[in-house]
N, C-alpha and C positions, 0 to 999 in steps of 0.2 A: 351554682346559688350564682358566681361568680357570671357564667355566661349569661343566664336569666336576666342578672343586673345590667351588665352591657346591653342587652337586647332592649331592656326600657329606656336607658339612656340614650340610644341611638333612638328610639322610635320616637322620645320627647323631643330632642335635636331636630327630628325632620318634621313634627308637628308644628315648632318654633320656626323653621323656614318656611314653611310651606304658609303659615299665618304672615311673616313678613312679605312674602312675595304677593300673597293675597293684596293686603295693605297696600301695596306699592301702585299695584295694578287698580285699584278702587280709587286711589288718588293720583292718578295721571299716569301710570304705566310706569314705563322705563325713564329714571331719571339720570338726567346729565352731570357727572361728575363734578364736583365743586372745587376739587384742588385746592382744598384748604389746608392751612400748613401753619400750624401753632408754634413753629421754630423759624419762622420768618416774622423779625421784629419789626421790619416796616410794615409788613400787612398788618399787622396785629396792632400797630399805630396808627395806619389808616382806618383800618376797621372800627376801632375806639373813636377814632373822629367821627366818622360817618354814622355810628351807633348815637354817639351825644348829640349830635346835630341833628337827625332826624328820627331817632327812635324812642330817647329818652323823655322825651315830651310826655309820652302815655306809659312806657314799657320800664321796668326797673329791673336792677341785676340784684335783688336782696341779698344773695348768698356771698358776695363780694364788695370789698371793701375799695375806697378809692386808694388808699396806702400802701395794700398788696398790688393793687393793680399797676400803678407805678412802680414798686419795685419788680415789678415780673417784666414790665413791657420797656424797663429803662428810660422812664418819665422822672423829671424832678417834681418835687412838690408844687413848687411854681408853676410849670406848665400844666398840669392835672387842674389846678385850682384856676389858672387864669383861661384855661382854653377848654375843659371838660366838663366843669362843675358849675352848674346852671340852677342849683338849687340853694345855693347859701349853706350847702353841707361842711361838714369838718372833715379835715381830712382823713380821719380814722373813722368816719362815717360809712354805713355801707351805702350800696348807689339806690338810692329809690326815686322813682319818677317824679317829675315836678308838677304832675296833678292828682290830685288828694281821690283817693278810691272813691270814698261818697260823692265826689262831683262827677267821676265819670261814670259810675253805676247810673247815676241822674241821668247825664247825658247820654249816655252809648246804651241803658239798660243793662250793662254789665261790664265790669272794671277791666281793662287790657292786661293780659295775663304777665307775671313776672317771665322773664325770658333766662332765666339762671341756667333752669335745666332743659331749654327748648332744644339745642343740639342732643344734647343725651338721650333725651324721648325720640327724637324724630329721625336723629342721624344728619350729617353736613351737607348731604345731597339734596336732602327734601328742603330745608332750608333755604339754598341755594335757590334750588328751581320754583321755589315759592316766590323770592323776591323778584323772579323774573318773568312769573307766569300772570301779572296783572294786567286785565284790560278792560275797555269802559263796557258798561252796561248798565243802560238807563234803568231796566228793571229793578235793581238792587236800590236799599236806600242810601248805599254813600256813593253809589254811581260806577262802583269797580266789582269785578268778579275776578277769578281765578282760577287756573288751570289744574293747579295742584289740589287746591284746596276749593271746591265750586261753593259757590255762596257764602265764602269768608264774609265778614262783618267789618273788616281792614280796608280800610283805601290804602291806594298806593302811594306812600307817602314820598317814594322815590321819582315820581313821575318826570320832575325838572330834570334829572338826572338821565333817567332811562329813553323818555319821550312818552308817546301816548299811543298805545297797541289797542287794535281793535280785533275781535274775532271774526274769521272768514271760513266758509265753509272747506272743508278737506276731506274727502271720503277715504282718503288712504289713511287717516290719523285715527288711534283707539280713542279718541274723545268726539270726532267726528267735524274738528274745527283746526284751525291754525291760527297763529298771530301773526299780525302784519304792523308794522310801524309804520304808524300816520303823520305822527308830529316828532321829528326828531326832539330829543332832549338836548343838552349840555355834554353828555360824553357821548361818544362812538358806540356800538354796540360791544366793540372787543372791550373797550374802554369800559364798560357799565359792568360787563362780566367778571372783570379781573377786581371792580370796587366791588361787587359783590361776593364773591372769593373771599376779599378780604373781611369783609363784615360776619361773615360765615367764620372765618379765619377765630374772628374774635367773641363770636359768640362760643365756638367750641371750645376757646381757653378758657371764657368764663364761666361755662359748665363745669369744668375739674381745672384750676388752676393747679392743683399739686401735678397736674400730669407733665408740667414743663421738667419739672426735678425729677418724678419720677420717671421717664422716658429717659433722661441724662444719665440716671443710674443706671439704666437697664443693662447697658453695655460693661461695665464695671460689674454688675451682679455675675454678668454669666462668665467674663474671664474668671472672677473668685472662685466659681462654681468650677470650671474646666481646672482650674490648678489645684482645686481640694480633691477634685476626682484623681488626675495624677498624683500626688502623693500619697494620697490612699490606696492607691493602685501598687506603687514602688514599696508602700509600708506593707500592705498585704504580701506581695513577693518576698520583702526581707525575712517576714516573721514565718514562710511557710517552706521557706527553701530548703529546710532542712528534714521537713514530713513528707514522706513517700507513702 
């Protein structure tokens, strides 16, 4: 019975892994690592600044409060309300987009999605590469397309930082194209990669704020288990030493 259960679990893991590999292949093949780090306070603060200046006009983080973000990112109430709150929300309110859902649905056909769980759903590498994968495409309604998520309805809101990319044919690429920077932005490619990595780090934090505490406690939990195991072993030896 145990062997059969282990076989079923192994098969299930293999199927999940195969599905993930297939999904990655469909969405642009191998993804470059995001190097996201939720334990880098400076990266999280920079990522928050980018989100509220470029993303919060359309997207919300409805499961995160301004006050919780301030506490976790080491920001004061004054910093948050002055630099990151553009909707006249209260400090204890959830982070909601400045664009009403009804207007967004009327203007775009569908309201932009909430990004609270975006990184948990698709992974930091997917988000990082998606934000790097925009290129001009006059055939699309918004004038942009994306190598990671083809025919995405979102424009490249970070184009002023990244610059403008165009797709050129590349027979060696899985997609048959590669992106060429035809108009530089305010950041160099290396600086843009770092900025998008910081933005991804912030979105990863927003998807599970408790991870900051949970992961910091992990080492102490492992240490406690190790000490408890040692004490249990010594107690076992002491208890059974006279039993032959």
